[in-house]
BALOBA-1460 file (C-alpha; in Angstrom, 3 decimals):
// residues 244
<rec num="1" residu="m" x="106.927" y="3.788" z="-65.085"/>
<rec num="2" residu="a" x="108.951" y="6.114" z="-67.325"/>
<rec num="3" residu="w" x="108.336" y="9.840" z="-67.097"/>
<rec num="4" residu="s" x="108.855" y="12.147" z="-70.060"/>
<rec num="5" residu="i" x="111.040" y="15.250" z="-70.140"/>
<rec num="6" residu="n" x="111.857" y="17.997" z="-72.629"/>
<rec num="7" residu="a" x="113.849" y="16.274" z="-75.348"/>
<rec num="8" residu="s" x="115.318" y="19.552" z="-76.632"/>
<rec num="9" residu="a" x="116.931" y="20.076" z="-73.224"/>
<rec num="10" residu="f" x="117.876" y="16.449" z="-72.685"/>
<rec num="11" residu="d" x="121.593" y="15.524" z="-72.550"/>
<rec num="12" residu="w" x="121.559" y="12.735" z="-75.155"/>
<rec num="13" residu="s" x="125.113" y="11.735" z="-74.237"/>
<rec num="14" residu="n" x="123.875" y="10.643" z="-70.830"/>
<rec num="15" residu="l" x="121.412" y="8.085" z="-72.252"/>
<rec num="16" residu="n" x="122.416" y="4.489" z="-71.474"/>
<rec num="17" residu="l" x="125.798" y="5.371" z="-69.964"/>
<rec num="18" residu="f" x="127.223" y="3.885" z="-66.816"/>
<rec num="19" residu="k" x="124.444" y="5.044" z="-64.532"/>
<rec num="20" residu="k" x="120.736" y="4.574" z="-64.811"/>
<rec num="21" residu="d" x="118.805" y="7.537" z="-66.265"/>
<rec num="22" residu="e" x="115.095" y="8.037" z="-66.765"/>
<rec num="23" residu="p" x="114.174" y="7.033" z="-70.310"/>
<rec num="24" residu="l" x="113.170" y="9.704" z="-72.803"/>
<rec num="25" residu="v" x="109.556" y="9.543" z="-74.176"/>
<rec num="26" residu="v" x="108.584" y="11.079" z="-77.521"/>
<rec num="27" residu="t" x="105.477" y="11.143" z="-79.698"/>
<rec num="28" residu="v" x="105.355" y="10.047" z="-83.355"/>
<rec num="29" residu="d" x="104.566" y="13.031" z="-85.595"/>
<rec num="30" residu="d" x="104.413" y="11.271" z="-88.942"/>
<rec num="31" residu="a" x="102.110" y="8.701" z="-90.586"/>
<rec num="32" residu="f" x="104.272" y="5.924" z="-89.243"/>
<rec num="33" residu="i" x="107.861" y="4.867" z="-88.299"/>
<rec num="34" residu="n" x="109.242" y="1.472" z="-89.214"/>
<rec num="35" residu="v" x="110.513" y="-0.698" z="-86.352"/>
<rec num="36" residu="h" x="113.283" y="-3.233" z="-87.076"/>
<rec num="37" residu="n" x="114.072" y="-6.266" z="-85.000"/>
<rec num="38" residu="g" x="117.783" y="-5.340" z="-84.916"/>
<rec num="39" residu="a" x="120.127" y="-2.377" z="-85.100"/>
<rec num="40" residu="g" x="120.670" y="-2.184" z="-88.915"/>
<rec num="41" residu="t" x="118.974" y="-1.867" z="-92.258"/>
<rec num="42" residu="g" x="119.557" y="-5.543" z="-92.891"/>
<rec num="43" residu="y" x="117.177" y="-6.510" z="-90.098"/>
<rec num="44" residu="p" x="113.525" y="-6.935" z="-91.194"/>
<rec num="45" residu="i" x="110.723" y="-4.518" z="-90.313"/>
<rec num="46" residu="f" x="108.331" y="-6.324" z="-87.964"/>
<rec num="47" residu="h" x="106.282" y="-3.477" z="-86.587"/>
<rec num="48" residu="v" x="105.246" y="0.137" z="-87.178"/>
<rec num="49" residu="v" x="104.364" y="2.913" z="-84.798"/>
<rec num="50" residu="e" x="101.726" y="5.370" z="-86.006"/>
<rec num="51" residu="r" x="101.028" y="9.058" z="-85.568"/>
<rec num="52" residu="g" x="100.176" y="10.005" z="-82.025"/>
<rec num="53" residu="e" x="101.773" y="6.980" z="-80.410"/>
<rec num="54" residu="t" x="104.384" y="7.506" z="-77.706"/>
<rec num="55" residu="i" x="107.636" y="5.583" z="-77.653"/>
<rec num="56" residu="t" x="110.313" y="5.236" z="-74.995"/>
<rec num="57" residu="l" x="113.921" y="5.514" z="-76.068"/>
<rec num="58" residu="l" x="115.940" y="2.810" z="-74.271"/>
<rec num="59" residu="k" x="119.462" y="2.938" z="-75.669"/>
<rec num="60" residu="m" x="121.492" y="3.792" z="-78.740"/>
<rec num="61" residu="h" x="123.872" y="1.770" z="-80.931"/>
<rec num="62" residu="t" x="125.602" y="3.699" z="-83.799"/>
<rec num="63" residu="e" x="122.774" y="5.157" z="-85.912"/>
<rec num="64" residu="w" x="120.058" y="3.038" z="-84.303"/>
<rec num="65" residu="i" x="117.872" y="3.577" z="-81.211"/>
<rec num="66" residu="k" x="116.139" y="0.813" z="-79.267"/>
<rec num="67" residu="i" x="112.603" y="1.780" z="-78.415"/>
<rec num="68" residu="q" x="109.584" y="0.393" z="-76.549"/>
<rec num="69" residu="t" x="105.984" y="1.099" z="-77.566"/>
<rec num="70" residu="e" x="103.028" y="1.742" z="-75.314"/>
<rec num="71" residu="r" x="102.065" y="-1.897" z="-75.815"/>
<rec num="72" residu="g" x="105.443" y="-3.176" z="-74.742"/>
<rec num="73" residu="v" x="106.802" y="-3.961" z="-78.180"/>
<rec num="74" residu="t" x="110.602" y="-3.407" z="-78.353"/>
<rec num="75" residu="g" x="112.625" y="-2.889" z="-81.501"/>
<rec num="76" residu="w" x="114.997" y="-0.533" z="-83.276"/>
<rec num="77" residu="i" x="114.422" y="2.661" z="-85.285"/>
<rec num="78" residu="n" x="116.861" y="4.749" z="-87.281"/>
<rec num="79" residu="r" x="118.196" y="7.879" z="-85.641"/>
<rec num="80" residu="n" x="116.908" y="9.928" z="-88.626"/>
<rec num="81" residu="d" x="113.399" y="8.980" z="-87.661"/>
<rec num="82" residu="m" x="113.749" y="11.143" z="-84.546"/>
<rec num="83" residu="a" x="113.005" y="14.085" z="-86.890"/>
<rec num="84" residu="l" x="109.519" y="12.559" z="-87.132"/>
<rec num="85" residu="t" x="108.813" y="12.768" z="-83.428"/>
<rec num="86" residu="l" x="107.852" y="15.462" z="-80.927"/>
<rec num="87" residu="s" x="109.031" y="16.082" z="-77.382"/>
<rec num="88" residu="p" x="106.377" y="16.468" z="-74.642"/>
<rec num="89" residu="d" x="106.303" y="20.233" z="-75.127"/>
<rec num="90" residu="g" x="105.552" y="19.832" z="-78.833"/>
<rec num="91" residu="s" x="108.996" y="20.850" z="-80.110"/>
<rec num="92" residu="k" x="111.319" y="18.817" z="-82.358"/>
<rec num="93" residu="p" x="113.925" y="16.890" z="-80.373"/>
<rec num="94" residu="d" x="117.472" y="18.152" z="-80.878"/>
<rec num="95" residu="f" x="119.956" y="15.246" z="-80.800"/>
<rec num="96" residu="p" x="123.723" y="15.735" z="-80.917"/>
<rec num="97" residu="d" x="126.095" y="13.758" z="-83.104"/>
<rec num="98" residu="t" x="125.463" y="10.087" z="-82.412"/>
<rec num="99" residu="k" x="129.110" y="9.201" z="-83.228"/>
<rec num="100" residu="k" x="130.255" y="11.435" z="-80.388"/>
<rec num="101" residu="a" x="127.553" y="9.879" z="-78.168"/>
<rec num="102" residu="d" x="128.880" y="6.410" z="-79.046"/>
<rec num="103" residu="y" x="132.282" y="7.458" z="-77.822"/>
<rec num="104" residu="l" x="130.684" y="8.428" z="-74.531"/>
<rec num="105" residu="v" x="129.238" y="4.916" z="-74.192"/>
<rec num="106" residu="d" x="132.296" y="2.956" z="-75.337"/>
<rec num="107" residu="r" x="134.380" y="1.632" z="-72.472"/>
<rec num="108" residu="f" x="137.679" y="0.544" z="-74.062"/>
<rec num="109" residu="e" x="140.415" y="2.834" z="-75.374"/>
<rec num="110" residu="f" x="143.551" y="2.166" z="-77.379"/>
<rec num="111" residu="s" x="146.094" y="4.931" z="-77.888"/>
<rec num="112" residu="a" x="149.530" y="5.310" z="-79.335"/>
<rec num="113" residu="g" x="151.829" y="8.308" z="-79.050"/>
<rec num="114" residu="y" x="155.298" y="9.735" z="-79.737"/>
<rec num="115" residu="g" x="157.197" y="12.290" z="-77.665"/>
<rec num="116" residu="d" x="160.204" y="13.112" z="-75.530"/>
<rec num="117" residu="f" x="161.398" y="11.458" z="-72.338"/>
<rec num="118" residu="d" x="164.111" y="13.652" z="-70.820"/>
<rec num="119" residu="g" x="165.783" y="14.034" z="-74.226"/>
<rec num="120" residu="a" x="165.118" y="10.469" z="-75.372"/>
<rec num="121" residu="k" x="162.730" y="9.592" z="-78.183"/>
<rec num="122" residu="s" x="159.670" y="7.968" z="-76.691"/>
<rec num="123" residu="f" x="156.989" y="5.752" z="-78.213"/>
<rec num="124" residu="d" x="154.137" y="4.459" z="-76.098"/>
<rec num="125" residu="v" x="150.922" y="2.436" z="-76.365"/>
<rec num="126" residu="n" x="148.075" y="2.448" z="-73.806"/>
<rec num="127" residu="l" x="145.066" y="0.206" z="-73.285"/>
<rec num="128" residu="g" x="142.350" y="1.703" z="-71.096"/>
<rec num="129" residu="y" x="138.972" y="0.784" z="-69.609"/>
<rec num="130" residu="r" x="136.381" y="3.250" z="-68.385"/>
<rec num="131" residu="f" x="134.475" y="2.496" z="-65.169"/>
<rec num="132" residu="t" x="132.335" y="5.595" z="-65.676"/>
<rec num="133" residu="k" x="132.235" y="8.401" z="-68.252"/>
<rec num="134" residu="n" x="134.656" y="10.349" z="-65.997"/>
<rec num="135" residu="l" x="136.958" y="7.723" z="-64.469"/>
<rec num="136" residu="s" x="139.151" y="5.180" z="-66.287"/>
<rec num="137" residu="t" x="142.156" y="2.975" z="-65.755"/>
<rec num="138" residu="e" x="144.846" y="2.117" z="-68.266"/>
<rec num="139" residu="i" x="147.961" y="0.042" z="-68.766"/>
<rec num="140" residu="r" x="150.869" y="1.991" z="-70.180"/>
<rec num="141" residu="f" x="153.905" y="0.666" z="-72.038"/>
<rec num="142" residu="a" x="156.631" y="3.027" z="-73.321"/>
<rec num="143" residu="q" x="159.892" y="2.460" z="-75.125"/>
<rec num="144" residu="n" x="162.452" y="5.293" z="-74.777"/>
<rec num="145" residu="t" x="165.536" y="5.453" z="-76.937"/>
<rec num="146" residu="g" x="168.350" y="7.823" z="-75.902"/>
<rec num="147" residu="t" x="171.996" y="8.534" z="-76.654"/>
<rec num="148" residu="y" x="173.356" y="6.990" z="-73.443"/>
<rec num="149" residu="s" x="170.645" y="4.514" z="-72.530"/>
<rec num="150" residu="d" x="167.367" y="2.985" z="-73.497"/>
<rec num="151" residu="s" x="164.475" y="2.314" z="-71.150"/>
<rec num="152" residu="r" x="161.100" y="0.578" z="-70.981"/>
<rec num="153" residu="i" x="158.193" y="1.716" z="-68.820"/>
<rec num="154" residu="l" x="155.299" y="-0.502" z="-67.698"/>
<rec num="155" residu="a" x="152.707" y="1.139" z="-65.477"/>
<rec num="156" residu="i" x="149.068" y="1.104" z="-64.519"/>
<rec num="157" residu="g" x="147.202" y="4.318" z="-63.945"/>
<rec num="158" residu="i" x="143.941" y="6.034" z="-63.180"/>
<rec num="159" residu="n" x="142.653" y="9.040" z="-65.172"/>
<rec num="160" residu="h" x="139.853" y="11.498" z="-64.306"/>
<rec num="161" residu="q" x="138.157" y="13.252" z="-67.203"/>
<rec num="162" residu="p" x="135.721" y="15.850" z="-65.732"/>
<rec num="163" residu="f" x="134.177" y="16.998" z="-69.014"/>
<rec num="164" residu="p" x="134.105" y="14.039" z="-71.447"/>
<rec num="165" residu="d" x="131.617" y="15.653" z="-73.778"/>
<rec num="166" residu="w" x="133.757" y="18.710" z="-74.523"/>
<rec num="167" residu="y" x="135.363" y="19.075" z="-77.914"/>
<rec num="168" residu="v" x="138.725" y="19.613" z="-76.106"/>
<rec num="169" residu="s" x="138.400" y="17.496" z="-72.977"/>
<rec num="170" residu="p" x="141.115" y="17.799" z="-70.266"/>
<rec num="171" residu="y" x="142.077" y="15.049" z="-67.879"/>
<rec num="172" residu="i" x="144.443" y="14.352" z="-65.014"/>
<rec num="173" residu="g" x="146.065" y="11.070" z="-64.100"/>
<rec num="174" residu="i" x="148.292" y="9.189" z="-61.700"/>
<rec num="175" residu="a" x="150.167" y="5.892" z="-62.306"/>
<rec num="176" residu="a" x="152.676" y="3.549" z="-60.748"/>
<rec num="177" residu="g" x="154.912" y="0.882" z="-62.260"/>
<rec num="178" residu="e" x="158.525" y="0.257" z="-63.090"/>
<rec num="179" residu="i" x="161.175" y="1.467" z="-65.495"/>
<rec num="180" residu="a" x="163.906" y="-0.844" z="-66.854"/>
<rec num="181" residu="t" x="167.015" y="0.978" z="-68.017"/>
<rec num="182" residu="t" x="169.680" y="-0.457" z="-70.318"/>
<rec num="183" residu="p" x="172.819" y="1.785" z="-70.631"/>
<rec num="184" residu="s" x="174.658" y="2.053" z="-73.895"/>
<rec num="185" residu="t" x="177.186" y="-0.718" z="-74.529"/>
<rec num="186" residu="t" x="179.872" y="1.896" z="-75.082"/>
<rec num="187" residu="l" x="179.703" y="2.955" z="-71.430"/>
<rec num="188" residu="i" x="182.077" y="1.491" z="-68.944"/>
<rec num="189" residu="k" x="180.947" y="-0.002" z="-65.605"/>
<rec num="190" residu="s" x="177.304" y="0.364" z="-66.457"/>
<rec num="191" residu="e" x="174.618" y="-2.138" z="-65.552"/>
<rec num="192" residu="d" x="171.032" y="-2.742" z="-66.411"/>
<rec num="193" residu="r" x="168.637" y="-1.757" z="-63.637"/>
<rec num="194" residu="t" x="164.957" y="-1.768" z="-62.803"/>
<rec num="195" residu="d" x="163.485" y="0.926" z="-60.595"/>
<rec num="196" residu="g" x="160.115" y="1.934" z="-59.247"/>
<rec num="197" residu="l" x="158.149" y="4.621" z="-61.002"/>
<rec num="198" residu="f" x="155.331" y="7.049" z="-60.080"/>
<rec num="199" residu="q" x="153.696" y="9.355" z="-62.622"/>
<rec num="200" residu="a" x="151.483" y="12.422" z="-62.469"/>
<rec num="201" residu="s" x="149.959" y="13.564" z="-65.750"/>
<rec num="202" residu="i" x="147.813" y="16.267" z="-67.274"/>
<rec num="203" residu="g" x="146.496" y="16.059" z="-70.762"/>
<rec num="204" residu="a" x="143.596" y="16.515" z="-73.164"/>
<rec num="205" residu="y" x="141.611" y="14.722" z="-75.808"/>
<rec num="206" residu="v" x="140.642" y="16.588" z="-78.990"/>
<rec num="207" residu="h" x="137.779" y="15.095" z="-80.875"/>
<rec num="208" residu="i" x="138.588" y="14.429" z="-84.577"/>
<rec num="209" residu="t" x="135.686" y="12.322" z="-85.824"/>
<rec num="210" residu="g" x="133.551" y="9.541" z="-84.529"/>
<rec num="211" residu="r" x="135.512" y="7.500" z="-81.982"/>
<rec num="212" residu="f" x="138.904" y="9.024" z="-82.998"/>
<rec num="213" residu="f" x="140.739" y="11.556" z="-80.878"/>
<rec num="214" residu="l" x="144.018" y="13.450" z="-80.743"/>
<rec num="215" residu="r" x="145.616" y="12.917" z="-77.313"/>
<rec num="216" residu="a" x="148.300" y="15.143" z="-75.798"/>
<rec num="217" residu="e" x="149.933" y="14.684" z="-72.359"/>
<rec num="218" residu="l" x="152.519" y="16.100" z="-70.050"/>
<rec num="219" residu="t" x="153.892" y="13.744" z="-67.407"/>
<rec num="220" residu="n" x="156.141" y="14.107" z="-64.391"/>
<rec num="221" residu="d" x="157.989" y="10.876" z="-63.677"/>
<rec num="222" residu="y" x="159.386" y="10.198" z="-60.211"/>
<rec num="223" residu="i" x="161.882" y="7.314" z="-60.317"/>
<rec num="224" residu="t" x="162.822" y="5.629" z="-57.070"/>
<rec num="225" residu="t" x="166.300" y="4.164" z="-57.437"/>
<rec num="226" residu="s" x="168.016" y="1.628" z="-55.151"/>
<rec num="227" residu="n" x="170.997" y="3.908" z="-54.372"/>
<rec num="228" residu="n" x="168.685" y="6.515" z="-52.739"/>
<rec num="229" residu="s" x="169.370" y="9.100" z="-55.510"/>
<rec num="230" residu="n" x="165.794" y="9.431" z="-56.760"/>
<rec num="231" residu="e" x="165.267" y="11.081" z="-60.115"/>
<rec num="232" residu="e" x="162.556" y="13.343" z="-61.474"/>
<rec num="233" residu="v" x="161.969" y="13.307" z="-65.230"/>
<rec num="234" residu="k" x="159.581" y="15.265" z="-67.394"/>
<rec num="235" residu="e" x="158.080" y="13.906" z="-70.612"/>
<rec num="236" residu="w" x="155.536" y="14.849" z="-73.189"/>
<rec num="237" residu="k" x="153.750" y="12.955" z="-75.908"/>
<rec num="238" residu="v" x="151.208" y="13.460" z="-78.674"/>
<rec num="239" residu="g" x="149.259" y="10.665" z="-80.314"/>
<rec num="240" residu="f" x="145.843" y="9.255" z="-81.263"/>
<rec num="241" residu="s" x="143.201" y="7.363" z="-79.368"/>
<rec num="242" residu="v" x="140.258" y="5.251" z="-80.503"/>
<rec num="243" residu="f" x="137.390" y="4.129" z="-78.302"/>
<rec num="244" residu="f" x="135.490" y="0.917" z="-78.855"/>
């Protein structure tokens, strides 16, 4: 049985995330609210909830919220209809930006960035997956172009984002993989080589709009070479991320 809480103090971004939360219950404060059988205006209205009825909010998708009535009827209402409801203490619920909340629910991330890898121009793309709202894994690919050599990095990492709902949200990460280096053809006695790679990163997401973010990162690369002369390289990058 769902229990109601104060909607004005409710952290909307935690609704229907990666852990189970108690549903939010509100009371209809208008003549009626239309209930659609899908999340969109194109879906037909098949039910209405009237003044004084309580509804349970189950989950959110874009501008639509899935609800369940006292009689067990489930359907979708528009987020704007939340202005026509009351929280248990009689106040109007205060809901944050749904587009930001959608980002908190989305599990996949694609990002692309440009920066500097020890003096070389660096372009990278990442594909990530979030296990929880704080913990994610990602595959990283980077192409570095320098004066004396080019290199490619392929790594898999784990990131921890302690405050995902902040406008500027910091994170830390570690990764491991390999770096393939191709020296310039003008160099004498140079050979291609592939070495092990460990990375430690610190960065931040800056919310732009909806699911789009600016992403900035500083990374310390530790390269384990076969000739026992290990290298340490610093890099930075700035780019954009989208969650879906």
